[in-house]
N, C-alpha and C positions, 0 to 999 in steps of 0.2 A: 325472261326469255319468251314466255307465252305472249306477252304484250307485243313484243317485236315481231313475232311471226304473224300475229293477228293484223298488225298494221301493214306489213308487207303484202299479205294475202288480200286485204281489203283494197289496197291501192291497185294491185294487179287486176283484181276482178272488176273494179269500177272502170278502169281504163279499157279493159277488154269489152265490157258491156257497152260502153259509150261508142267505141270504134265499131263494134258489130252492128249496133242499131243504126249507126250512121251509114255504114256500107250498104245495108239492106233496107234503108228507109223504114225501119220498124219502131220509130219513136212513139207512134200512136197505135191504133189498132191494126192488126194484120189483115191483109186482103182476103182472108178465108173465113168460112163459117164452119163451126163444128170443131169438136176436140180433135178428132182424127186428122182433119185437113190442116188444122193449125200445127199439130205435132209434125205432120209431113212437111209443112212449109219451114218450120224451124230446123228440122233435121236436114232438109235439102240445103238450107242456107249455111249450116255448119259444114256440110260436105263440100260445098263450093268454096267456102272460106279456106278450108284445109287444103283442098287441091290447088287453090291459087297460091297459098303460102309455100306449098311443096314445089310448085313450078318455079316460083321466084327464087326459092332457096337453091334449086338445082341450077339455075342460071347464074348463080353466084352474085346476086344483088347484094351490095353492102348493107343496105337497110331494107329488110324484107317488107316492112309495112308501108314504107313511103311510096305514094302513088298507087296504092292498092285499089282505091276506089275507082280511079281512072282505068286501071287495068281490068277490073271486073266489068265496068261499063263497056269497054271496048270488046270484051270477049263475047 
């Protein structure tokens, strides 16, 4: 049972990390310097991501993640 949960969690986290880095172009180094500024950048990115998902969920989009990058770029 533990192995199954580990595999599910690993798959979900890796998908989220890839999507998140792709959305905010964070595959390389982040455009900030210093620990506080980097933390602020990451927290802001998570906030924008959550707000975008909430907005798309409220609009009853069947697939909330589809077209999210274009949605964020347009906003």
